[in-house]
NUSERO-543804 format. One line per 5 residues: number of its first residue (from 1); their letters; for each residue z negated, x negated, y of N, C-alpha, C. Coordinates in steps of 0.05 Angstrom, whole numbers, plus 5000, padded with zeros to 4 digits. Each point is the difference from the previous one (the first is absolute). Example, Ala and Ser with C-alpha at 12.3 -4.5 7.8 and 13.67 -1.06 7.14 Angstrom:
BEGIN
1) as) 4844/4736/4886/5000/5018/5024/5000/4982/5024  5014/5007/5021/4999/4984/5024/4986/5015/5022 .
//
This chain:
BEGIN
1) mrait) 7028/2168/2431/5003/5005/5028/5016/5027/5003  4998/5014/5022/5016/5023/5005/5027/4992/5013  5019/5014/4994/5027/4995/5011/5018/5025/4999  5019/5001/5017/5021/5021/4999/5022/4989/4984  5008/5015/4979/5022/4990/4983/5024/5020/5000 .
6) agdrd) 5023/4989/4995/5025/5015/4999/5008/4997/4969  5001/5022/4986/5006/4998/4972/5026/5012/4990  5014/5015/5019/5024/5013/4990/5019/5000/5025  5022/4986/4996/5019/4998/5023/5012/5028/5007  5004/5015/4979/5015/5027/5006/4980/5018/5015 .
11) agvrg) 4973/4996/4996/4981/5018/5012/4995/4994/5029  5008/4976/5009/4998/4993/5029/4971/5001/5008  4995/5012/5024/4973/5002/5011/4981/5015/4980  5010/5019/4987/4984/5017/4981/4987/4981/4977  5014/4976/4997/4989/4983/4978/4980/4980/5009 .
16) ltltd) 4992/5002/5025/4978/4981/5010/4973/5010/4993  4984/4985/4989/4973/5008/4992/4979/4978/5007  4977/5010/5005/4978/4980/5002/4986/4995/4974  5000/4976/4992/4990/4994/4973/4985/4973/4999  4989/4993/4977/4987/4975/4997/5018/4980/4986 .
21) lpyph) 5001/4976/5010/5017/4978/4989/4982/4974/4997  5009/4983/4982/4984/4976/4997/5001/4982/5026  4980/4985/5005/4999/4981/5023/5023/4981/4997  5015/4993/5021/5024/4985/4997/4996/4970/4992  5020/4988/4987/4998/4972/4994/5011/4982/5023 .
26) aaend) 4986/4979/5006/5010/4981/5021/5016/4978/4987  5026/5001/5003/5018/4980/4989/4998/4975/5017  5014/4979/4993/5000/4975/5015/5010/5006/5029  4985/4988/5019/5007/5004/5029/4996/5028/5009  4985/5017/4985/4994/5027/5010/4974/5000/5012 .
31) vivrv) 4994/5022/5015/4973/5008/5007/4995/5030/4992  4977/5007/4995/4993/5028/4995/4988/5008/5028  5010/5022/5010/4992/5011/5026/4984/5026/4994  4976/5001/5009/4985/5025/5000/5013/5017/5024  5013/5021/4993/5016/5015/5019/4982/5017/5018 .
36) haagf) 5003/4997/5027/4987/5017/5019/5017/5021/5010  5025/4993/5005/5021/5018/5010/5027/4994/4990  5016/5022/4996/5026/4994/4987/5022/5018/5015  5024/4988/5002/5021/5014/5011/5022/5006/4979  5016/5020/5004/5021/5007/4979/5024/5010/5015 .
41) trgel) 5023/5001/4985/5024/5011/5009/5008/5023/4984  5004/5023/5010/5005/5025/4984/5024/4996/4981  5020/4986/5009/5024/4997/4984/4997/4980/4977  4977/4987/4997/4998/4979/4980/5001/5011/4971  4994/5026/4998/5002/5012/4973/5029/5002/4990 .
46) dwpat) 5019/4994/5018/5029/5000/4992/5009/4971/4995  4983/4981/5005/5008/4972/4998/4998/4991/4970  5022/4987/4989/4999/4990/4973/4975/4982/4993  4992/4984/5020/4977/4981/4995/4975/5015/4997  4998/5024/5008/4975/5016/4995/4996/5005/4970 .
51) wrdra) 5022/5001/4986/4998/5008/4972/5007/4977/4979  5011/4978/5010/5006/4978/4981/4992/4974/5013  4994/4981/4982/4991/4974/5009/5024/4982/5005  4996/4974/5008/5023/4983/5004/5019/4995/4978  4990/5003/4975/5017/4997/4977/5014/5026/4991 .
56) ghdrt) 4995/5021/5016/5013/5026/4995/4985/5018/4980  4976/4992/4993/4984/5015/4980/4985/5022/5015  4997/5023/4986/4983/5021/5010/4972/4992/5005  4989/5007/5023/4973/4991/5007/4982/5024/5007  5007/5023/4993/4984/5023/5005/4975/5001/4980 .
61) psvpg) 4978/5011/5010/4995/5011/5026/4997/4978/5021  5014/5002/5022/4998/4979/5020/4985/5011/5025  4990/4981/5015/4985/5006/5024/5017/4997/5024  5005/5019/5016/5016/4997/5025/4986/4989/5022  5012/4997/5023/4988/4989/5024/5005/4970/5001 .
66) hevsg) 5011/4990/5023/5005/4970/5002/4988/4987/5024  4985/5015/5015/4986/4988/5023/4970/5001/4995  4987/4977/5003/4972/4999/4993/4984/4985/5021  4976/5008/5004/4980/4986/5017/4973/5002/4986  4986/4978/4997/4975/5000/4987/4986/4973/5000 .
71) vvael) 4985/4995/4979/4985/4975/5000/5006/4986/4972  5002/4973/5001/5006/4986/4976/4975/5001/4981  5006/5010/4975/4979/5003/4982/5000/4978/4977  5024/4987/4995/5002/4981/4980/5025/4983/5005  4999/4974/4993/5023/4982/5002/5010/4993/4973 .
76) gygtt) 5027/5002/4997/5013/4993/4976/5002/4969/4997  5006/4990/4976/5003/4972/4996/5020/4987/5020  4992/4979/5013/5020/4984/5017/5001/5013/5028  4986/5022/5006/5004/5013/5027/4984/4984/5021  5014/4995/5021/4989/4986/5023/5005/5014/5026 .
81) gltvg) 4986/4993/5021/5006/5011/5026/4984/5025/5007  4987/5013/4981/4983/5024/5004/4974/4995/4986  4980/5016/5008/4974/4998/4988/4988/5027/4992  4983/5000/4980/4987/5025/4992/4983/5011/5023  5002/5025/5006/4987/5012/5023/5016/5001/5026 .
86) qrvfg) 5022/4988/5001/5016/4999/5023/5017/5027/5004  5001/5008/5025/5016/5024/5006/5029/4992/5001  5017/5016/4987/5028/4993/4999/5017/5027/5001  5026/4995/5005/5017/5025/4999/5028/4989/4993  5019/5017/4990/5025/4990/4993/5016/5019/4984 .
91) ltdwt) 5020/4989/4985/5020/5016/4986/4998/4993/4970  4998/5020/4983/5000/4996/4972/5027/4998/4988  5003/4990/4977/5024/4995/4986/5013/5029/4993  5027/5003/5005/5013/5025/4995/4998/5009/4970  4999/4980/4981/5001/5005/4972/4974/4998/4985 .
96) rdgsl) 4978/5000/5015/4973/4999/4988/4986/5025/5011  4976/5005/4987/4984/5022/5009/4991/4994/5029  5000/5023/5017/4996/4998/5027/4972/5004/5010  4999/5010/5024/4974/4999/5016/4984/5026/4999  5010/5021/4988/4986/5026/5000/4980/4999/4977 .
101) aeyva) 4982/4981/5001/4979/4995/4978/4977/4986/5015  4979/4999/4985/4976/4986/5010/5002/4969/5000  5018/4990/4980/5005/4970/5002/5030/4998/4993  5010/4978/5010/5029/4993/4996/5004/4970/4999  5016/4992/4981/5009/4971/4997/5022/4995/5018 .
106) vearn) 4999/4980/5018/5022/4993/5019/5003/4970/5000  5026/4991/5002/5004/4972/5004/4988/4991/5027  4985/4980/4999/4986/4990/5024/5018/4995/5024  5024/4990/4995/5018/4994/5022/5009/5025/5014  4996/5024/4989/5009/5024/5012/4978/5013/5017 .
111) laplp) 4977/4987/5003/4977/5011/5015/4996/4981/5024  4988/5012/5022/4994/4985/5024/4971/5007/5006  4986/4981/5013/4972/5007/5009/5000/5022/5020  4980/5017/4999/4998/5023/5018/4977/4995/5019  5005/4999/5026/4980/4996/5022/4978/5021/4998 .
116) advsh) 4976/4993/5007/4978/5018/4998/5003/5024/5019  5014/4997/5022/5003/5022/5019/5023/5020/4994  5014/4997/4977/5020/5018/4990/4991/5015/4976  5000/5025/5000/4989/5017/4977/5018/4999/4977  4991/5006/4976/5016/4999/4976/5020/5023/5001 .
121) tvaaa) 4993/5023/5012/5019/5021/5002/5024/4994/5018  4995/4986/5021/5023/4990/5017/5016/4980/4987  4987/4981/4986/5014/4978/4987/5019/5010/4978  4991/5022/4986/5015/5010/4978/5026/5013/5010  5002/5007/5024/5023/5012/5011/5021/4980/5010 .
126) lpvsg) 4993/4974/4997/5016/4980/5013/5021/4985/4982  4995/4995/4975/5017/4981/4985/5029/5009/4997  5005/5024/4989/5028/5007/4996/5014/5007/5027  4987/5016/5016/5014/5008/5026/5003/4976/5017  4978/4984/5003/5001/4978/5018/5019/4978/4992 .
131) ltawq) 4999/4992/4975/5017/4979/4990/5029/5009/5000  5005/5025/4993/5028/5010/5001/5010/4999/5029  4986/5008/5019/5008/4999/5028/5005/4972/5009  4981/4983/4993/5001/4971/5009/5024/4987/4987  5005/5003/4974/5021/4986/4986/5027/5011/5009 .
136) glfdh) 5001/5026/5004/5026/5011/5010/5007/4991/5027  4981/4999/5018/5006/4993/5028/5004/4969/5004  4981/4983/4989/5001/4972/5006/5013/4982/4980  4995/5008/4974/5012/4982/4979/5029/5007/4995  5007/5026/5001/5028/5008/4993/5017/5004/5024 .
141) aqirt) 4991/5017/5019/5016/5005/5025/4997/4978/5021  4977/4985/4999/4996/4978/5018/5004/5010/5029  4985/5020/5007/5002/5012/5027/4989/4979/5021  5011/5004/5024/4994/4982/5022/4993/5018/5025  4986/4987/5019/4992/5012/5025/5026/5010/5014 .
146) gqtil) 4999/5025/5010/5023/5009/5015/5022/5016/4984  4996/4999/4973/5018/5015/4984/4992/5030/5000  5020/5017/4992/4995/5028/4997/5000/5006/4970  4978/5013/4990/4999/5006/4972/4995/5031/4996  5015/5012/4981/4998/5028/4993/4983/5001/4974 .
151) ihgaa) 4977/5015/5003/4982/5000/4978/4999/5030/4989  5010/5006/4977/4999/5026/4988/4973/5005/4989  4991/5026/5002/4973/5007/4989/4979/4986/5017  5003/5001/5026/4983/4984/5018/4971/5008/5000  4993/5024/4990/4972/5009/4998/4989/4999/4973 .
156) gavgs) 5016/4989/4980/4991/4998/4972/4983/4976/4996  4992/4995/4975/4984/4978/4993/5012/4973/5007  5024/4995/4992/5014/4975/5005/5011/5000/5028  5013/5022/5007/5012/5002/5027/4980/4996/5023  4976/5010/4997/4980/4998/5021/4991/4970/5003 .
161) mavql) 4999/4986/4979/4994/4971/5001/5022/4985/5013  5025/5007/4992/5022/4986/5011/5004/5004/5030  4994/5025/5010/5001/5005/5028/4980/4983/5016  4976/4998/4989/4980/4984/5015/5007/4969/4999  5009/4990/4977/5006/4973/4998/5025/4992/5016 .
166) ageag) 5020/5016/5000/5024/4995/5014/4994/5001/5031  4985/5019/5009/4993/5000/5028/4983/4976/5008  4982/4991/4983/4984/4977/5006/5018/4974/5002  5022/5000/4984/5019/4978/5000/5018/5001/5025  4999/5021/5016/5017/5001/5023/5026/5013/4997 .
171) arvvg) 5004/5015/4979/5024/5016/4995/4999/5027/5014  5023/5011/5008/5001/5028/5007/5003/5018/4976  4983/5018/4997/4998/5015/4974/5009/5030/5005  5020/5009/4984/5008/5027/4999/4991/5011/4973  4982/5020/5000/4990/5011/4976/5014/5026/4993 .
176) tgraa) 5000/5006/4974/5011/5027/4992/4979/5014/4983  5006/5027/4995/4982/5014/4982/5004/5030/5006  4979/5016/4993/5001/5028/5006/4990/5004/5029  5006/5024/5010/4991/5006/5028/4971/4997/5003  4984/5007/4980/4971/4998/5001/4990/4971/5001 .
181) dreta) 5017/4981/4993/4993/4972/5001/5003/4987/5026  5013/5013/5019/5008/4987/5025/4976/4988/5015  4979/5015/5005/4977/4989/5015/4987/4977/4985  4997/5003/4973/4989/4978/4985/5015/4975/5003  5026/5001/4997/5017/4976/5002/4998/4988/5028 .
186) lglga) 5003/5016/5020/4998/4990/5028/4973/4989/5005  4978/5012/4989/4974/4989/5004/4996/4974/4987  5015/4994/4979/4997/4973/4986/5016/4979/5013  5016/5008/5020/5015/4980/5016/5030/5003/5001  5010/5020/4984/5030/5003/5002/5009/5006/5027 .
191) hafld) 5023/4989/5010/5009/5005/5028/5017/5025/5000  5011/5009/4978/5016/5026/4998/4997/5011/4973  5006/5024/4997/4998/5014/4974/5023/5020/4996  5010/5002/4976/5021/5019/4993/4990/5018/4977  5003/5026/5004/4993/5020/4982/5023/5002/4981 .
196) lendr) 4997/4991/4974/5023/5000/4982/5010/5029/4991  4984/5019/5006/5008/5027/4994/5015/5015/5023  4996/4990/5025/5012/5013/5022/5016/4981/5019  4996/4974/4998/5013/4982/5017/5024/4986/4984  5019/4988/5015/5022/4987/4987/4990/4971/4995 .
201) ledag) 5002/4990/4976/4992/4971/4993/5015/4981/5018  5026/5007/5004/5018/4982/5016/4991/4996/5028  4982/5018/5010/4990/4999/5027/4981/4974/5004  4993/4989/4978/4984/4975/5001/5016/4978/5013  5026/5001/4998/5017/4979/5010/5001/4975/4982 .
206) evdvv) 5012/4978/5009/5000/4976/4985/4972/4987/4999  4994/4990/4978/4974/4986/4996/5004/4974/4985  4982/4982/5003/5001/4974/4986/4990/5002/4971  4981/5018/4995/4987/5002/4974/4995/5030/4994  5006/5007/4975/4991/5026/4989/4980/4994/4977 .
211) fdvig) 4976/5014/5003/4980/4998/4979/5000/5028/4987  5008/5003/4975/5003/5026/4988/4980/5002/4976  4986/5024/5000/4983/5007/4978/5008/5027/4987  5023/5011/5008/5008/5027/4993/5022/5000/4979  5021/4985/5005/5023/4998/4982/5020/5024/5005 .
216) gdvld) 5015/5005/4980/5019/5022/5002/5020/4998/5022  5008/5023/5012/5020/5000/5021/4989/4986/5026  4974/5002/5004/4989/4985/5024/5006/4970/4998  4996/4988/4976/5004/4972/4996/5030/4994/5004  5018/5016/4989/5029/4994/5002/5009/5002/5029 .
221) rsaql) 4991/5021/5015/5009/5002/5027/4988/4979/5019  4977/4991/4992/4987/4979/5016/5015/4974/5002  5016/4995/4979/5015/4975/4999/5019/4998/5022  5010/5023/5010/5019/5001/5022/4989/4993/5027  4973/5001/5001/4986/4995/5026/4993/4970/5004 .
226) vrpgg) 5003/4984/4980/4993/4973/5001/5021/4983/5013  4994/4987/5024/5020/4984/5014/5008/4976/4984  5022/4988/5005/5010/4976/4986/4978/4978/4999  4996/4990/4975/4980/4979/4998/4972/5012/4994  4997/5026/5000/4974/5012/4996/4994/5003/4971 .
231) tlvti) 4977/5014/4995/4989/5002/4973/4990/5029/4994  5007/5009/4976/4989/5026/4989/4983/4993/4977  4974/5006/5002/4981/4996/4978/4989/5026/4990  5000/5003/4973/4989/5025/4989/4983/4995/4976  4981/5019/4995/4984/4999/4976/5006/5023/4982 .
236) arppt) 5019/5017/5008/5007/5024/4987/5017/4997/4975  5022/4985/5003/5019/4994/4979/5020/4979/5010  5013/4986/4982/5022/4981/5009/5020/5014/5017  5006/4989/5023/5019/5015/5018/5029/4999/4989  5015/5021/5003/5027/5001/4993/5019/4997/5023 .
241) vrpkd) 4989/5006/5024/5016/4997/5025/4988/4977/5015  5016/4980/5009/4989/4977/5014/5010/5000/5029  4983/4989/5018/5009/4997/5027/5024/4982/5003  5018/5006/5018/5023/4983/5004/4991/4974/5013  5006/4978/4987/4992/4974/5009/4971/4996/5002 .
246) gralf) 4986/5012/4982/4971/4998/4999/4989/4999/4971  4974/5000/4998/4988/4998/4972/4987/5026/4993  4999/5006/4975/4985/5023/4989/4986/4991/4975  4974/5007/4998/4985/4990/4977/4978/5019/4992  4995/5001/4974/4978/5016/4988/4979/4980/4990 .
251) fvvep) 4975/5008/5004/4979/4981/4989/4976/5017/4991  4985/4988/4982/4974/5011/4989/4978/4981/5010  4979/5012/5010/4978/4986/5011/4988/4980/4980  4992/4977/5009/4988/4980/4982/4972/4992/5011  4981/4994/4983/4974/4991/5008/5002/4975/5016 .
256) drarl) 4982/4996/5020/5002/4978/5016/4972/4996/5015  4983/4981/4991/4973/4997/5011/5002/4993/5029  5018/4982/5008/5001/4991/5027/5006/5024/5020  5019/5016/4992/5008/5022/5016/4978/5021/5001  4986/5004/4978/4977/5018/5000/4979/4992/5020 .
261) tllvq) 4996/4973/5000/4981/4990/5020/5006/5004/5028  5027/4997/5007/5009/5005/5027/4998/5030/5007  5005/5018/4980/4998/5029/5004/4971/5008/5005  4982/4991/4983/4973/5008/5005/4986/4990/5024  5010/4976/5009/4990/4990/5026/5009/5018/5023 .
266) risdg) 5022/5012/4998/5010/5018/5020/4983/5026/4999  4991/5009/4977/4984/5023/4998/4972/4993/5012  4989/4976/4995/4975/4992/5010/5000/4998/5031  5023/4990/5010/5003/4997/5030/5007/5025/5014  5006/5023/4985/5008/5024/5013/5028/5002/5008 .
271) rldar) 5017/4982/4990/5028/4999/5007/5018/5017/4979  4987/5009/4980/5014/5014/4979/4983/5023/4989  5012/5023/4998/4985/5024/4989/5011/5008/4973  4982/4999/4979/5010/5007/4973/5001/5031/4996  4990/5016/5018/5004/5029/5001/4990/5013/4974 .
276) vaavr) 4975/4995/4993/4987/5016/4977/4994/5028/5009  5011/5019/4988/4997/5029/5009/4979/5014/4981  4998/4992/4975/4981/5013/4983/4990/4982/4979  4974/5003/4992/4988/4983/4979/4989/5019/4980  5007/4997/4974/4992/5018/4978/4988/4983/4978 .
281) plnea) 4981/5012/4986/4988/4986/4977/5018/4996/4976  4993/4983/4981/5017/4994/4977/5006/5025/4984  4981/5018/4998/5005/5024/4983/5018/5020/5013  5009/4995/5025/5019/5016/5013/5028/4985/5003  5002/4978/4988/5025/4984/5003/5024/5014/4989 .
286) aaafv) 4996/5014/4978/5024/5014/4988/5010/5021/5018  4981/5015/5013/5008/5021/5019/5013/4988/5025  4992/4975/5007/5012/4988/5024/5030/4993/4996  5009/4997/4974/5028/4995/4995/5017/5024/5006  4988/5025/4999/5016/5024/5003/5010/5004/5028 .
291) pghrv) 5026/5002/5005/5008/5004/5027/4989/5025/5011  4987/4999/5025/4987/5022/5012/5007/5000/5029  4981/5009/5017/5006/4999/5029/5003/4972/5008  5016/4995/5020/5005/4973/5011/4977/4991/5017  4991/4976/4994/4978/4987/5017/5012/4977/5015 .
296) sgrti) 4989/4995/5023/5010/4979/5017/4986/4974/4993  5007/4988/4978/4990/4975/4990/4996/4999/4970  4987/4979/4990/4997/4995/4972/4976/5016/4988  5002/5008/4975/4978/5009/4985/4990/4977/4981  4975/4992/5003/4988/4978/4985/4978/5012/4981 .
301) iqvae) 4999/4987/4977/4980/5008/4980/4977/4981/5002  4976/5010/5004/4976/4985/5002/4987/5000/4971  4998/4977/4989/4989/4997/4972/4970/4993/5000  4992/4983/5019/4973/4993/5003/4993/4999/5030  4974/5001/5006/4992/4998/5028/5005/4973/5012 .
306) d) 5006/4998/5025/5003/4975/5012/4974/4985/5000 .
//
């Protein structure tokens, strides 16, 4: 099969190549997915799991990409709940070869059925961003109707999902980002917007929840905005400054079939926009990792036709 591989950590994006790899092995409780579309995170080439397996052994050349949408091609021993030929999407294991390939082995529990009215390219934009937003808002911050939530990076992949989900839950949303992101954030449902380059972060006032994807000084200063009993949630790094009389926590997104099902139903119903901005073929995936002009939405790699 064809796949994008990363063979040299020091080379970064320059080390990504399109090559031929053996067809993957389906371990117990695995499925082999024929990949139709794949999502990736540019920063994953800096993640230790991209280069080493769970035991800490070197696993290069490795296949990046952890969001997948496709069709079940094969069931591993003991796999239940899915069938060959079924449309599925989900999140691949961090320490195994990923989705930028024609086929990928995935634990069955990490995949959810994909409705016929949702395209593979849209579904591939959903797992990391959607699950991160959902888990941050509802599982960790436990937001409630009427609360005020400050969402950093409100026009980004995770932030845009969080803005939409928080608004649907009845929260008042204050988004942040660059000046160019204002209309996007407001269009997604944010009630107010702060330009982090020109506005004072403190003008957001007291909030019940901060959802941070930026880290650094923005994360530290945000802790001061959380009212007593509130929560600061971040995916950037473990917080060093905590809200007074509140909670602060860092988390890494986890696979969740039930949550994926809830998210894709919102896509199907038109209540959630995955914001796919560009679709590129597999042979252009390496180029897609290179930071270039900013696009308003995700870049998805199309591996096979829908």
